[in-house]
N, C-alpha and C positions, 0 to 999 in steps of 0.2 A: 388776627382773624380766627374765628372759631374753628376748632380742630376738625369738626365734622364737615363744615363748609369747605375747608381746605382739602380734605380727603376727596370730597365729591369733585372739586375743581381738578385735582390731579387725575382722577379716574376719567373724567371727560377728555382732558388733554391727552391722556394715554391712549384712549380709544381713537382719537383723531390721528395720533401718530400711527396707530395700527392701520388706519384707513390709508394714510399716505404710504405706508410700507407696502400695502397691497397694490396700489397703482404704480408705485415706483418699481416694484419687482415683477410685475406681470411679464415683462420682457424676458426674464430669466427662463421661463418655461415656454413661452409662445412666440418669441421673436423669430426663431429659425423655422418652425412649421408654417408660420404666416409667410415668411420670405420665400419658401419653396412652393407655396401654393398647396400645402398639404391640408390646410384647414382655413376657412374664411376668418377674417379678423373678429367679427362679432361672436361667432361660434367658439373661437379660441378663448376669448376672455370669459365667456360664460362657463365653458368647461373648466378653465383654471379656477374660477371663483368657487364652483361647487367642490372641486377637489381640495382647494385650500381650506374650505370649511370642514371637510371630512378629516383632513390631515391634522388639524388643530386638536382633535380629540384623541389622537393616537399615542402621544407621548408628552411627558412633562419634565423630562430631564434637563432641558435647556432652561426652562422657567426656574428650576431649583438653583441652577448655576447663577442666575442673575439675582434672585431674591435672597440667596443665602451664601453667595460666594464672592462676587465682584466687590460689593461694598460691605465692610465690616459692620455688623449691627448685633444688638441683643446681647448674647452671651459673651461676646468678645469685647464688650465695654463701650461700643460706639452706638449712639442713638441717632440715626439719620432721621431728619425731620421731613414731613410732607412738603415743606417749602423748598428744601434742597432738591427733592425729587421733581417738583414742578419746574424748577430752574433747569435741571438736566434735560427734561423732556422738551422744554422750549428750544434748547440748543439743537436737539435732534430734529425737531420739526422744521426749524428754519433751514437747516442744511438739506434736508430732504426736499423741501419746496424749491430751494435755489438750484439744486442739481437737476431736479425734474424740469425746471424752466429752461435750463441749458441743454437738456437732452442727454445728460451725463449719467451713465449707469453706475453710480457710486453705491456704497454700502450703507443701507439703512441700519444695519446692526452696529457698525462702527460709529455711526452718527449717534446712536443711542448710548453706546459705551462712552464715547467722548464727552457728550453732554453731561452724563452722570458724574464722570470723573472730574470734569471742570467745576461743576457745582459743588461736589463733595469736598474738593481741595480748598475752594474759596470759603465754603461754609464751615468746614470742620478741620481742615488741615490734611497733610499728606497721609497721616496715619489712618485716615478713613478708608483708603483704597487698599484692597488686597492685591498687591502687585504680583504675587505668585500666581494667583488665579488669572490675572490679566495676561501675563506672559504665557502661561501654560494652555489656557483655554480660549484665548482671543488672538494674541499676536502671532504665536507660532502657527496655529491653524491658518491664519490669514496669509502667511508667507508660503506655507507648504501646500495648502489645498489647491490653489490655482495651478501650481506647477504640476502636481500629481494629476489633477483633472485634465490639464492640457496634454500631458504625455499620454494619458489613457485615451483621449480623443484622437490624438495623432496616430497612435497604434491601431485603434479601432477603425479609423478611416482608411489607413493603408490596407488593413485586412479586408475591409468591405469591398474596396476596389479590386484587390487581388483575387478575391474569391468569386467575384461576379464578372470578371473580364471574359469576353468571348473571343475565340480564335477560329479561323476557317481551317480547311484541310491542310493548307500550306503553312499554317502556324502564324499567319498574319493576324494581328489583333484587330478586332472589329469594334465599332463604336457601340457602346452599351448605355442605354438611357438610365437604367436603374430607378425608373419612376416608381416602382413598387415600394421603395423605401419610404415613400410618403405615407403609406399605410402604417408602417412601423413607427413613423414619427408621431402619429396621433397617440399611440400607446406610450412612447417614451416621454413625450412632452407632458402627458397626463401624469406620469410617474414623477416628473420634476415638480409639477404643481402640487401633487400630494405631499412630496417630501418637503416642499417649501412651507406647507402648512404645519408640518411636524416640527419645523425649526423656527421660522420667523414669527409665527403667531405666539409662540411661547415666550418670546422676549417681552411682549407687552403683558402677558400673564405674570411674568416675573416682577415687572414694575408695579403692577396693581397689588400683587401680594406683598411686595416690599413696603408700599405705602400703608397697607392695612396693618402690617407688623409695626411700622413706625408709629401709627396712630393708636396702637394698643387694641386693635380690633381682631388680631389674629396672633397665634402663638409663634414664637421664633422656631424655625426649622420645619414648619409645615408647608405643604404644597398648595397650589392654587385651588380655590373652591370651584365647584361645578359652574356656578353662575359667572365666575370670572372667565373660565374656559369658553363658555358659550358666547359671552359678550365679545371676547377677543376674536373668536372664530368668525363671528358675524361681521365684525368690523373689517377684518382683512379680506373677507370674501367680497363685501360690497366695494371695497377699494380696488380689488382685483378686477371686478366687472367694470369699474369706471375706466379701465384701460391703462393709459400711460404710454400713449402713442409716440411721444417724442423719444422715449427711451427704446421703444420697440424698433423705431426707425434706425437708431444708432447701432443697436446690438444685432438687428436682423440683416442690415446691409452695409453698415458703416465700417465694420471690422474686416470683412472678407466677403467674397461672392459665395453664397451658400447654395449647395446642391443637396438633394434629398439624402444621399448616403452620408454626407458630412453632418447634416442636421441630426440624423439618427444617431450617429456616433457621439456628437457633442451632448445631446440630451441624455444618452445612456450614461456617459461619464459624469455629468452633472448630478443626475439622480443618485448614482452610487455613492458619490462623495458626500452629498447632503444627508442621505439616510444613515450612512456610517457615523457622521458627526453627531446627528441627533441621538443615536443610540448611546454614544459615548459622553453626551452632555456638552459637546463643544458648541459654542455660540458662533457658528460659522457664517461668513458672508456668502449668501447664495449668489449675489451679484458677481463677486470675484471668481467664484467657481464657474459660473456660466460663461463669463468672459474668457477665462482661461481655456475652457473647453472649445469655444468657438474659434479662438486663435489656433489651438492645437489641431482642430479639424481642417482649418485652412492650410496649415503647413503640411498636413497629411495628404492633401490632394494635389497631384501634379498639375501644373498649368494654371494654378490660381496663386494669388498673392495676398498677403496680409497688409492692411493699410496701417502702417506703423505710426503714422502721425495721429490717427484716431486712437490707436492703442496707447500711445504716449499720453494723450489727454486724459484717457480713462485712468491710467496708472497714477498720474499726477493727482487726480481726484481722490484715489484711494489713499495716497500719502497724506493729503490735506484733511481728510475726513475727521480723523480723531482730534487733531489739534484745533481745527476750525470749530467743530461742534463743542469742544471743551472751552474754547474762548467765549463763545456765545453763552454757554451754560454758566461759565464763571461770571460773566457780566450780569446775567439775569440773577444770579445768586447775590451779587453785590446790591442790586436794586431791591431784591426781596428782603434783604436785611433791614431795610427801612421800616418794615412792618406791613400792616394791611395796605397802606397807600402804595407801597412798593410792589406788593402782589398784584394789586389792581392795575398799576401802571404797566407791569410786565405783561399781564394778560391783554391789555388794550393795545400796547405796542406790537405784540405778537400777532394779534388779530389783524391790525392794519397792514403789517408786513405780508401776511398770507394773502389777504385780499388784493393788495397791490401786485403781487407776483401773479396771481390768477388773472387780473385785468391785463397785465402785460402779455401774458400767454395768449390772450384772445386776439391780439393784433395780428399774429401769425398762427392761427389755430391749426393744430394737427389732430386729426381724428381718423376713425376707421375708413372714412370715405375719401380721404385725400392724402393718405400716406403713400405718395406716388412711388417712392423707391421700393417699398415692400411689394406693391402690386406688380410693378415691372419685373421684379425678381421672380415673382410667382409665374408670370407669363413666360419668362425666359427658360424655365425648366419644364414647361408643359410639353412633354415628349409625345409625338403623334403615334397612334397605334398603327402597327403594320397590317396591311390588308392580307387576309389569308387567301391563298390560291385554292380555287375549287377544282376538284378532279372529277373526270367522267368515270364511268364504270370501267373504261379501258385503262384508267390510270394516267391519261394525258390531261394536261391543263386545258 
């Protein structure tokens, strides 16, 4: 296939992956504020879309990690082809669509890395992958970040409840609604959405930059062009606005019963971890961080429990993401090795698979108007306002 046509095909698929990343990861920022009734579902995804768009322009460190670190190319003697990148993207897209269909908050980031690694190994051999970068900037952060974010959320939740507890004159603890944390949730969830844009949108920027380098359209070691940044920002913003209600349901109410103080704590911890990783160039999984924060906040509030069965399913998805996406990426690379017919066959089969999964999802459609668990959770924490007693001029009620 003509190199220009192949580059265009890769860019189109990369932007579609960015779109799936958007609706796959909307829950990371907005599941808990929707669950507590802090913001309505439609307003939540609209706000997240705008902030993802803005965040994509704030940093390019993660994009450089992907375009010049994970896969050896250029000066290091490896010339990755657009065909290999196309195969890797196909593996990532297939895993994203499958886990979305199952309502499983898996990592879009690791799906992308897995697909690229599988395609690169099959297409060029093990030497094509920079395993030092993989371990230092992908695997280690994947293990450490959810634990750190979970501990931070646990500590913050305990502090929030301790500082806002009320007692009467006899020292007896009184019930405290803490509904005002909902206001704080709007700000913290916005920060998560902004930080998500600074991290996840850049991964697609890195892929497009990588294919431009591979096609000889850009110099090795250079960062993403402005049009690449703008296109990726728009794609992830549109995907975010599309929702991702199945995963919002799982993350908002499937892991633990969320209250405003918990949500505030979880979102604060998630945003801090993601922003720090973006600054350091770590291609972090925002899904893993958000899930760890939600679990930590659940453990931090007395009287609640974590649904470990759901947590186990999510953890299993994390473990399978890299190898599953690598397997699909590798199979796609084998098919693409047949030449132009293989590229076309891969594109057709991938399109059929995506359409089929979308059709299946419509049989039990989940949308903003019928995410029952989320709406009920919001009603459960709607604390009534106390009526103020009126006093006469004499000071009596």
